[in-house]
Backbone as numpy.savetxt, mean C-alpha at the origin, in Angstrom:
# Nx Ny Nz CAx CAy CAz Cx Cy Cz
-18.06 6.94 -23.30 -17.22 6.26 -22.32 -17.86 4.92 -21.98
-17.05 3.88 -21.93 -17.56 2.57 -21.58 -17.59 2.42 -20.07
-18.30 1.40 -19.60 -18.32 1.14 -18.17 -16.92 0.84 -17.65
-16.13 0.11 -18.46 -14.78 -0.23 -18.05 -13.92 1.02 -17.86
-14.05 1.98 -18.76 -13.27 3.21 -18.64 -13.64 3.96 -17.38
-14.92 4.01 -17.06 -15.35 4.68 -15.84 -14.81 3.98 -14.62
-14.76 2.64 -14.66 -14.27 1.88 -13.53 -12.77 2.11 -13.36
-12.02 2.30 -14.44 -10.59 2.55 -14.34 -10.29 3.83 -13.58
-11.21 4.79 -13.61 -11.03 6.07 -12.93 -11.67 6.09 -11.54
-12.27 4.97 -11.13 -13.00 4.90 -9.86 -12.09 4.30 -8.79
-11.81 5.04 -7.72 -10.94 4.49 -6.69 -11.61 3.44 -5.81
-12.95 3.35 -5.85 -13.65 2.40 -4.99 -13.51 0.99 -5.56
-13.10 0.07 -4.70 -12.94 -1.32 -5.08 -14.23 -2.06 -4.74
-14.65 -2.89 -5.65 -15.86 -3.70 -5.47 -15.69 -4.95 -6.32
-16.54 -5.95 -6.11 -16.47 -7.10 -7.02 -16.58 -6.61 -8.46
-15.76 -7.16 -9.33 -15.72 -6.72 -10.72 -14.58 -5.77 -11.02
-13.99 -5.15 -9.98 -12.81 -4.31 -10.18 -11.66 -5.21 -10.61
-10.83 -4.77 -11.55 -9.67 -5.60 -11.92 -8.84 -5.94 -10.67
-8.41 -7.18 -10.57 -7.63 -7.57 -9.41 -6.21 -7.01 -9.52
-5.54 -6.96 -8.38 -4.21 -6.37 -8.29 -3.12 -7.41 -8.49
-2.09 -7.03 -9.23 -0.89 -7.84 -9.39 0.29 -6.87 -9.40
1.21 -7.04 -8.47 2.36 -6.14 -8.40 3.23 -6.30 -9.64
3.49 -5.19 -10.30 4.35 -5.19 -11.49 5.50 -4.19 -11.28
6.16 -4.34 -10.14 7.24 -3.40 -9.78 8.30 -3.28 -10.86
8.58 -4.37 -11.56 9.58 -4.32 -12.63 9.16 -3.37 -13.74
7.87 -3.26 -13.98 7.36 -2.41 -15.05 7.15 -0.96 -14.61
6.75 -0.75 -13.36 6.46 0.61 -12.92 7.62 1.25 -12.16
8.67 0.47 -11.87 9.81 1.02 -11.14 9.54 1.17 -9.66
8.57 0.44 -9.14 8.19 0.49 -7.72 7.75 1.90 -7.32
6.81 2.44 -8.07 6.30 3.79 -7.78 5.85 3.94 -6.34
5.29 2.90 -5.77 4.77 2.98 -4.41 5.85 3.21 -3.37
7.08 2.93 -3.71 8.19 3.05 -2.76 9.09 4.24 -3.07
8.60 5.13 -3.92 9.40 6.29 -4.32 8.69 7.59 -3.95
9.37 8.68 -4.14 8.88 10.01 -3.80 7.59 10.34 -4.54
6.57 10.92 -3.94 6.48 11.17 -2.51 6.10 9.90 -1.77
6.82 9.60 -0.72 6.64 8.35 0.00 6.52 8.66 1.48
5.40 8.32 2.06 5.20 8.56 3.48 4.33 7.45 4.03
4.81 6.83 5.09 4.06 5.79 5.76 4.03 6.13 7.24
2.83 6.23 7.78 2.70 6.46 9.22 3.05 5.16 9.94
3.84 5.28 11.00 4.30 4.10 11.73 3.82 4.14 13.16
3.36 3.00 13.63 3.04 2.85 15.05 4.28 2.44 15.80
4.22 2.51 17.12 5.38 2.18 17.95 5.85 0.74 17.71
4.90 -0.19 17.56 5.29 -1.58 17.30 6.02 -1.73 15.97
5.62 -0.92 14.98 6.29 -0.97 13.68 7.69 -0.41 13.75
7.86 0.67 14.51 9.20 1.24 14.70 10.10 0.20 15.37
9.58 -0.47 16.39 10.38 -1.49 17.08 10.73 -2.64 16.14
9.80 -3.06 15.30 10.05 -4.14 14.34 11.11 -3.71 13.33
10.99 -2.48 12.82 11.97 -1.97 11.85 13.36 -1.86 12.47
13.40 -1.53 13.76 14.68 -1.34 14.45 15.47 -2.65 14.53
14.82 -3.78 14.30 15.54 -5.05 14.32 16.35 -5.28 13.04
16.06 -4.50 11.99 16.74 -4.73 10.70 17.45 -3.52 10.13
17.11 -2.32 10.58 17.77 -1.10 10.10 17.98 -0.16 11.27
18.93 0.76 11.10 19.15 1.79 12.11 17.91 2.67 12.15
17.14 2.54 13.19 15.85 3.22 13.26 15.97 4.73 13.14
17.08 5.29 13.56 17.23 6.75 13.46 17.41 7.20 12.01
17.80 6.28 11.13 17.88 6.61 9.72 16.54 6.41 9.02
15.62 5.73 9.68 14.35 5.39 9.07 13.22 6.31 9.51
13.23 6.73 10.75 12.09 7.48 11.25 12.48 8.83 11.79
11.49 9.70 11.80 11.68 11.00 12.42 10.34 11.35 13.06
10.40 11.90 14.26 9.16 12.19 14.97 8.76 13.64 14.76
7.49 13.84 14.49 6.89 15.17 14.40 5.54 15.06 15.09
5.41 15.70 16.22 4.24 15.55 17.07 4.12 14.06 17.40
2.97 13.46 17.15 2.77 12.05 17.46 2.96 11.17 16.24
3.39 11.73 15.13 3.48 10.98 13.88 4.92 10.58 13.60
5.09 9.38 13.14 6.41 8.90 12.77 6.37 8.60 11.28
7.37 9.06 10.55 7.38 8.94 9.10 8.57 8.14 8.62
8.37 7.39 7.53 9.51 6.75 6.87 10.31 7.85 6.18
11.61 7.75 6.21 12.45 8.67 5.44 12.75 8.07 4.09
13.32 8.84 3.26 13.66 8.40 1.91 15.17 8.43 1.72
15.63 7.59 0.86 17.04 7.55 0.49 17.06 7.52 -1.03
17.64 8.53 -1.65 17.66 8.63 -3.12 16.26 8.53 -3.70
15.32 9.24 -3.09 13.93 9.26 -3.52 13.24 7.92 -3.43
13.76 7.01 -2.65 13.13 5.71 -2.48 13.14 5.34 -1.00
12.22 4.49 -0.62 12.18 3.98 0.75 13.51 3.29 1.04
13.99 3.43 2.27 15.25 2.81 2.64 15.17 1.29 2.62
13.98 0.73 2.57 13.82 -0.72 2.53 13.76 -1.27 1.10
13.66 -0.40 0.10 13.57 -0.83 -1.28 14.91 -1.39 -1.74
14.90 -2.63 -2.22 16.15 -3.26 -2.66 16.35 -3.06 -4.16
17.51 -3.45 -4.64 17.86 -3.27 -6.05 16.92 -4.01 -7.00
16.29 -5.09 -6.52 15.37 -5.84 -7.37 13.96 -5.26 -7.36
13.82 -4.04 -6.80 12.55 -3.31 -6.73 11.52 -4.01 -5.87
11.97 -4.77 -4.90 11.10 -5.42 -3.92 11.52 -4.92 -2.54
10.67 -5.15 -1.57 11.01 -4.76 -0.20 12.12 -5.65 0.31
13.20 -5.03 0.74 14.34 -5.77 1.26 14.11 -6.35 2.64
13.08 -5.90 3.31 12.73 -6.39 4.65 11.23 -6.68 4.70
10.79 -7.51 3.79 9.38 -7.79 3.57 8.65 -8.21 4.85
9.29 -9.02 5.68 8.63 -9.54 6.88 8.38 -8.47 7.94
9.12 -7.37 7.91 8.94 -6.33 8.93 8.36 -5.04 8.35
7.94 -5.08 7.11 7.42 -3.86 6.48 6.19 -3.35 7.24
5.98 -2.04 7.24 4.86 -1.44 7.98 3.50 -1.83 7.42
2.47 -1.66 8.22 1.10 -2.00 7.83 0.68 -1.25 6.56
1.04 0.02 6.46 0.69 0.79 5.28 1.25 0.17 4.00
2.44 -0.40 4.10 3.04 -1.07 2.95 2.37 -2.41 2.69
1.99 -3.09 3.75 1.31 -4.39 3.60 -0.04 -4.21 2.90
-0.73 -3.15 3.23 -2.07 -2.91 2.69 -2.06 -2.29 1.29
-0.99 -1.58 0.96 -0.92 -0.87 -0.32 -1.13 -1.84 -1.48
-1.88 -1.47 -2.47 -2.43 -0.17 -2.87 -3.86 0.07 -2.42
-4.26 -0.61 -1.34 -5.62 -0.48 -0.85 -5.67 0.31 0.45
-6.82 0.90 0.71 -7.09 1.59 1.97 -8.53 1.28 2.36
-8.73 0.85 3.60 -10.06 0.53 4.10 -10.61 1.72 4.87
-11.82 2.11 4.53 -12.51 3.20 5.24 -13.67 2.59 6.01
-13.67 2.81 7.31 -14.74 2.30 8.16 -15.49 3.49 8.74
-16.80 3.46 8.56 -17.66 4.51 9.08 -18.83 3.84 9.77
-19.08 4.22 11.01 -20.13 3.58 11.79 -21.46 3.63 11.05
-22.14 2.49 11.01 -23.44 2.40 10.37 -23.39 2.21 8.86
-22.19 2.13 8.30 -22.05 1.96 6.84 -21.18 0.73 6.57
-21.38 0.11 5.42 -20.50 -1.03 5.08 -19.08 -0.55 4.84
-18.10 -1.44 5.04 -16.71 -1.06 4.77 -16.54 -0.60 3.32
-15.65 0.36 3.13 -15.37 0.88 1.79 -13.88 0.71 1.54
-13.55 0.04 0.46 -12.15 -0.17 0.09 -11.85 0.74 -1.10
-10.76 1.49 -0.98 -10.32 2.34 -2.08 -8.95 1.87 -2.53
-8.62 2.14 -3.79 -7.32 1.78 -4.35 -6.60 3.05 -4.79
-5.29 2.98 -4.82 -4.48 4.09 -5.30 -4.47 4.04 -6.81
-5.09 5.02 -7.45 -5.19 5.03 -8.90 -3.83 5.24 -9.59
-2.83 5.69 -8.85 -1.49 5.85 -9.43 -0.81 4.50 -9.63
-1.27 3.49 -8.94 -0.68 2.16 -9.06 -1.17 1.50 -10.34
-0.24 1.06 -11.21 -0.64 0.45 -12.48 -0.93 -1.05 -12.38
-0.94 -1.61 -11.18 -1.06 -3.05 -11.01 -2.46 -3.64 -11.07
-3.46 -2.83 -11.36 -4.83 -3.36 -11.43 -5.11 -3.87 -12.83
-4.49 -5.01 -13.13 -4.54 -5.56 -14.49 -5.03 -7.00 -14.52
-5.36 -7.53 -13.37 -5.77 -8.92 -13.29 -7.24 -9.10 -13.65
-7.70 -10.34 -13.59 -9.11 -10.61 -13.90 -10.01 -9.91 -12.88
-11.26 -9.68 -13.25 -12.19 -9.02 -12.32 -12.26 -9.75 -10.98
-12.25 -8.98 -9.90 -12.32 -9.52 -8.56 -13.70 -10.14 -8.33
-13.69 -11.35 -7.77 -14.95 -12.00 -7.46 -15.47 -11.49 -6.11
-16.71 -11.79 -5.81 -17.29 -11.40 -4.52 -16.48 -12.00 -3.37
-16.10 -13.27 -3.48 -15.34 -13.89 -2.38 -13.94 -13.28 -2.26
-13.31 -12.94 -3.37 -12.00 -12.28 -3.31 -12.13 -10.90 -2.66
-13.22 -10.20 -2.98 -13.45 -8.90 -2.37 -13.63 -9.04 -0.86
-14.42 -10.01 -0.43 -14.64 -10.22 1.01 -13.34 -10.59 1.72
-12.49 -11.38 1.07 -11.18 -11.72 1.64 -10.31 -10.47 1.79
-10.37 -9.58 0.79 -9.60 -8.34 0.86 -10.06 -7.48 2.02
-11.37 -7.34 2.17 -11.92 -6.54 3.28 -11.47 -7.12 4.61
-11.55 -8.45 4.75 -11.14 -9.09 6.00 -9.65 -8.87 6.27
-8.83 -8.95 5.24 -7.39 -8.74 5.38 -7.08 -7.32 5.82
-7.81 -6.35 5.29 -7.56 -4.94 5.60 -8.11 -4.52 6.95
-9.11 -5.27 7.44 -9.79 -4.88 8.70 -8.90 -5.12 9.90
């Protein structure tokens, strides 16, 4: 196994990881299809309510609010496989395919969704990595 092959299976993002480029046309917008769940905060629900009927978008279970699906896709997914309401999309969608893990006393850890095929760009530089961490924080 080469180092590159091992890195392809590693969810941890670091300098040298292939950079991300959305290829929704090629993958069919996998990130916006079943299983699809995005936790929403109250401010996100209010923002979404400005563009869609919020009762069709969210359902409450305990303290968690979930995006619903329509035809196995997010209700915001448009025919061109892009977010139809990009400016009001939830934080989870803004951050995807990355997730930041913060643990006291440890450096930030960024993980990527290995199901996403968009990690095809040139290796991420140290400064690009630091910008990503800052964006996710």
